[in-house]
N, C-alpha and C positions, 0 to 999 in steps of 0.2 A: 642675324639667323629666324627668318619671319615663319611660325610656324607654320601659319598659313600652305607656305613652300611646299614644306615634309609633310603636312596631310595631301597635299595632291601626289607627292613621290610616294608618300605609301601608300595611299589610291588605286595608282599605276601599277604598284609592285604586287599588290597583294592580290589583284583582277584581273591583270592581264592584257588590260591594253586602258586607252586614253577614254573612249566613250564610257567604260563599265565606270571607271574610278569615276567620271563626272556624273554622272547618273546616280552614284554613293554617297558623292557630299553633298548633292543638290544643284550644283555647279555648268553652263555652258564646257562642251567638248572644248572650244580653242581657248574658255579660261582655264579652265586646267591644264592645259596645255603652254600658255604663255606663263604660267607661276614654276610648270617644272623645267621649261625651257629657263626660265629668268634663275631660275638657281643653280644651274649648268654654267651660265654665262656667270654668274657672280662668283663662282669659285676654279671656271676656265677647266669643269669638267663633262664626261662622260656619262649620265648613270644608267641613260637606255641604248641599246644596239635596235634601229629600227628598220626591220627586213618584212616591207612590205606593208598586210595590215597586222602582222607579229611582229611585238618588241618580246625582248630580254631585259635583263638584269644584264649590267657592263660589269666589271671587276669591284670599279671603285661602288654602282649600286648596291653590286650583291655585302662588301662593307657597310655600307650605309644604314642597308633593314634591320638591323637588329637594333642599329639604334635608335632609327628611328621611332620603332616600337617601343623601346624603353620610351624615348621622349614623350609620343601620343598618352604611352600608361600612365605617364608622371602626370600630364595635362590636365589628364580624365580624373586624377586623385587630387591636382590641383581644383580642378570645377568641383568636383564631389564634398570638398572641404568647403571652396566659398558655399557653396548651395546651401549646404548643413548647417555650417555656424550662420549665414543668413537670416535660414528658418529655424534658428536653436536646436538643432538635432545636434550639434555636439558643439566645445568648446570648453573654453576654462575661465572661469572667472576667479580670480581671488582678493580678499577682504583683506580689508585692515581692521584692527578694535582694541580700546583699551580692556576687555575683558568679554566675556561670555554674555553676558544681560543683554537684550534684546538682537543680539547679531543672531543667536542661536533661532533665535522665532524667526528673524528672517528670514533667515534659510532655511528652514524647513520650509515655512510657505513657499518658497523661489522654488525650492525642489520637486514640490509638488507639482507644478505647473511647466516644470523644463527638468527633470529627470533625466535627461542624455550631458546636463549642462555638467562638467567636472567644477565643484566648488571647493577651494580651500578658505582657510582665516588665519590669518597672520593676527597673533595678539603681542602689543607693546603701549611703552605708554603713547601720551598724546604727541609731543616732540617725532618721536620714534614711527607713528603710524601717517601723522601729518606728512614726516619725507622721503615714508615707502610711500605716498600715495606722489610728490609730485615728481617723483624721480620713477611714476611706471613701474613700482615691482609690484603695487595694488593697483587692480581699477577701481573700486571703492573701498571708503571709510569711516567708519560710525563710530563716532567721537560726543562726549557731554562738553555742552556749551555753543556756544556759539563764534568762532572764526570770520571776522568780516579778512576775506582775500578777496579781489577782481579773478584774480586765476582759480577762485572755485565755490563749485556750485553748490549748495546745501540747500535741504528739501529737516526742516524740521517732524521727527519720527515719535515721540512722546514727550509730554511731561509731566513729572509726578511728582509730588507733596516731598520734603522733604520730614521723614519723623522720628523723635529720638526715641531710644530706648537705654532702659537703665537694669539694674538687676533687680530678682523677685524682692530682693531683701531693701531694696530703695521705698522711699515712701512714698516717689513718680511714681514706682508701678501699680499704684492702688487708686489712679486715679487715671481715668478717659484720658485726660488733658491737662497740658498744663502752659499758662502762660509766657511769654518767652521773657519776661522782664522777673517770671522767678528763678532762671538760670542763673540770676546774679551770685555771683564765689561761689557757684556749683563746679566741681570736679566737672572737668568736659573734655572727653578723650575726642582729639583734632589727624585728622585725613593727614597726608605726606602735604609737601608743599605743592599746587598743580593742581590738586583734586580738586573737580569740580564742585560736590557736595560743599566744601570746609569752605571754600570760597561764596560759594549763597549762606551760609554759616556766619562768614565772620561779617557780609556786608550788613545781612538785618537785625544781627547782634550794636554792630556801630550806632547802624541809623534811631534803634533803637534802646542810646547811649547804655548797651549791658556789658558788664563784663566778668564774666564768670572764670574761675581757675580753671590756668591750662594743667592739666592732668597728665597731660602725656601723649605725645607725640607718634599716631603707629599707621604700621604704609601698607595692611593688606585690610580687607573687609575680617579674613576669619579672625586674625591676630586684636580685632578690634569687636569682632563678638567675644571674643575671651579675656578679654581685660574688663567687658563691662558682664562680662557672668559673675566676674570676682571678684566687682563692686570697685576696681580700680576707679572706674567714674561712669559717665553717661556718654554717649554713641548719640552721633547721629549720622542716618543714612537717607536716601533713596525707601520711598516706600516701594518699591519695582524690585531694589537688591534685600530687606530685610527676610530672614529667613528666621521660621517660626523655630523660637528652644526654651526647650522647659525652665532654664534659665535667667529669661531674661526676658520683658514686659515690651512692648511698643507704646508710648508716647506719644498723643498727637500733640503736636504744636497751637495751642487757638490763638482767633483771629486771625488778618491776613496770611495768608502761606505762603510759605517758603519752597520752590521748584529749581529742579534741576530740569534739564532737555538734553534727547538724545538728539543727536542731526546725523543724518546719510551726505556727505561728502561727496565729489568727483575731479575732475578737473572738465570749468570749465568749455575746452575746447572736446572737451569724451565727450559731453553730454547727450550727442544722442547720434551715439555711435548703439547699435543693435542691443550690444550687450548690455551697455551699462544702461539704458533706455530701460528693457527688458527686469529688471532688480528694481528702477526704482517707479515702478509703472508694479510690478507685486507687491511692492512692498506700502504703496501710495492706497493698493486696494483693501492691506489687511492693517492699514492704520490701526492703532488702539485707541480705544473710544473716549481715551482722555487729552486726546489733542486733535481741535477744531480744523477743518479742512480747509 
């Protein structure tokens, strides 16, 4: 059923004549008359009784009128929704992330620009965050490390050096930095398999021919910090994720830096979506100084 024909019927019913209805819609009277007649012929009904210059709704017309009014209201609501969403005056943006670091600062900056957009964050491991993005559960993913996939669009957000940290009683704690070679046979705490920090450290240690002692594998930053504070071993973390604690001391790795990188992802097919692109643009504007454009 044509919405234009319903609008034509509604205009005539509201204003009591074809000429007045045509003026309201900005149409010529013959055009409006044709639309109403086409609706009548399409369904083999009579919507108006013509009595000279006067018209009255038929029984079918009176029954159709409240339905047409509801249809007009729904059409108006749909147009308002599309208009507001296009101008980012409303809408929902769903983010996926492996943790709170970076994504909260991204959202904070975005909401200052687009306060009417409802933003939600879904936290999970890297595999789950990517799966949510590919299945349209989320619109954008914030992940550590580069995932090469032709179906994804990736933008580098931040690059941070990895720092070691040790308990205040450890000899390293009294030094500003240590060489990677000094980790030979040192008790090193490791994050879980798949951690980008762990992967970066393992690659750097292997390239340097250094073999630390594996003290323990720990699956959370909080537990890692507690283990270091108790002197169980030395930890490694991105500088952006290091939380000061009087029981521990950060220790810089001297020489060529070891880095972790945070990327912003979306499906390549959605990169030009107004909602998705608005977030990318906001993040690019507020990109940390540690990353070159």
